[in-house]
MARFI-168452 format. One line per 10 residues: number of its first residue (from 1); their letters; for each residue x, y, z of C-alpha. Coordinates in steps of 0.2 Angstrom, whole numbers, always signed. Layout:
N
NUM> A> X Y Z; ...
! end
This chain:
213
1> MNHKIIGIFG> +26 +842 -715; +33 +842 -698; +44 +828 -692; +45 +823 -674; +59 +827 -663; +73 +814 -660; +79 +815 -642; +98 +811 -640; +103 +805 -622; +121 +802 -620
11> GTFNPIHNGH> +131 +796 -605; +143 +783 -598; +128 +773 -591; +139 +765 -579; +127 +757 -575; +111 +764 -583; +98 +766 -569; +80 +771 -565; +84 +789 -565; +90 +789 -583
21> LRLAIELYER> +76 +779 -588; +62 +788 -580; +69 +805 -587; +69 +798 -604; +51 +791 -603; +45 +808 -596; +53 +818 -610; +47 +806 -623; +29 +808 -617; +29 +826 -612
31> LDLAQVRLIP> +37 +833 -628; +29 +819 -640; +46 +814 -646; +49 +802 -660; +60 +792 -649; +74 +795 -636; +91 +787 -642; +102 +782 -628; +120 +783 -633; +133 +775 -622
41> AACPPHKEQP> +150 +785 -623; +165 +774 -628; +179 +785 -622; +171 +800 -612; +182 +815 -613; +176 +822 -596; +177 +806 -586; +188 +793 -581; +187 +777 -592; +174 +766 -584
51> DVTSQQRLQM> +179 +750 -576; +167 +740 -587; +169 +739 -605; +159 +749 -617; +151 +733 -624; +146 +728 -607; +138 +745 -604; +129 +744 -620; +123 +727 -615; +116 +735 -599
61> VQAAITGIQG> +107 +748 -609; +100 +735 -621; +93 +725 -606; +86 +741 -598; +75 +746 -612; +69 +730 -620; +51 +732 -623; +50 +750 -618; +41 +761 -631; +50 +776 -637
71> LTFDDRELQR> +67 +771 -630; +81 +764 -642; +99 +762 -640; +112 +769 -652; +130 +762 -652; +138 +774 -665; +151 +781 -652; +156 +763 -649; +160 +761 -667; +172 +776 -668
81> QGLSYTIDTL> +190 +776 -663; +196 +789 -650; +187 +801 -638; +168 +802 -639; +165 +820 -644; +147 +825 -644; +149 +836 -660; +155 +821 -670; +140 +811 -664; +128 +825 -669
91> SSLRNDYPAN> +135 +827 -686; +133 +808 -689; +115 +809 -683; +111 +824 -694; +117 +814 -709; +106 +799 -704; +91 +810 -700; +92 +826 -711; +73 +831 -709; +71 +827 -691
101> PLALIFGMDA> +74 +840 -677; +87 +833 -665; +87 +837 -647; +102 +834 -635; +96 +831 -618; +106 +838 -603; +104 +840 -584; +107 +858 -578; +125 +854 -572; +130 +846 -588
111> FLGLPSWYKW> +123 +861 -598; +132 +874 -587; +148 +864 -590; +146 +865 -609; +160 +878 -612; +173 +865 -607; +167 +853 -621; +175 +851 -638; +168 +863 -651; +153 +866 -640
121> EFIMDFAHII> +148 +882 -648; +144 +872 -664; +131 +861 -656; +117 +873 -660; +120 +870 -679; +116 +852 -677; +103 +851 -663; +91 +859 -651; +96 +857 -632; +83 +851 -619
131> VVTREQSGCQ> +89 +856 -602; +80 +846 -588; +78 +857 -572; +72 +851 -556; +56 +860 -551; +60 +877 -543; +78 +875 -545; +80 +886 -561; +97 +892 -567; +107 +895 -551
141> NITNTMNAFL> +126 +897 -552; +125 +902 -571; +140 +910 -578; +140 +925 -589; +145 +915 -604; +130 +902 -602; +118 +916 -597; +121 +924 -614; +120 +908 -623; +104 +904 -615
151> HKYQTDNPQD> +97 +921 -618; +102 +920 -637; +94 +903 -640; +81 +899 -627; +63 +898 -633; +46 +896 -623; +37 +891 -639; +37 +872 -641; +33 +874 -659; +50 +881 -662
161> LITKTAGKIW> +57 +863 -658; +47 +856 -672; +47 +869 -685; +66 +871 -684; +78 +856 -685; +91 +864 -673; +96 +880 -664; +84 +882 -649; +86 +878 -630; +71 +872 -621
171> LQDIPTLNIS> +70 +871 -602; +59 +857 -595; +55 +855 -577; +54 +836 -572; +54 +829 -555; +70 +818 -556; +74 +803 -546; +89 +806 -535; +99 +791 -541; +118 +790 -546
181> ATQIRAIIAA> +128 +777 -555; +142 +781 -542; +130 +777 -528; +125 +760 -536; +143 +755 -539; +147 +758 -521; +132 +748 -515; +137 +733 -526; +156 +734 -521; +150 +734 -503
191> GKNPTYLLPP> +140 +718 -506; +124 +727 -502; +108 +726 -512; +104 +740 -526; +86 +733 -530; +74 +746 -536; +88 +758 -541; +90 +750 -558; +80 +738 -569; +79 +720 -564
201> AVLDLINTQQ> +86 +715 -581; +102 +726 -578; +104 +719 -560; +104 +702 -567; +117 +706 -579; +128 +714 -566; +126 +699 -554; +129 +686 -568; +144 +694 -575; +151 +701 -558
211> FYK> +152 +719 -563; +158 +732 -550; +162 +718 -537
! end
């Protein structure tokens, strides 16, 4: 019996915004995923420590996805000490969901930066990778390392993602919303209005608790 794919969408979510959410919903519906698990990073190895706490970022994620079918939050990285390494998260998820295919969701930029990640070459043992590409953008500026990686693992058959629990790369064209958390923080810090860039429930939290001021 085939089990549905669980999408894994990690990030600092500082703050979570409509770009993240629209992407998650598109993938959930287009690929018929069991769910998309949004996993806030506690101590991201590749970014500066966010200026709001991990619990506050989790609060914003929870507020953003309340009542949204197919999206759920996962706080396992917040429960761990030390840096939030994706390989540890995937290992933990594999223990919890031994029969489900897992699929790690990346934008193209993050995917091309994978060789700088801790134990990145072992990711394929635990999960598939879904790379979200903007229409017509393809794989520009790809290194030889990542070109070989893509060539080795890429599939054009969606059944491969269901019949195998890990080990394939799927490229998915999705029209993405050009919104960034950096842009939102700058708007708020300048005392301007970020309405329609993020969910009203998240903006309410930001205003009530004075995040990013």
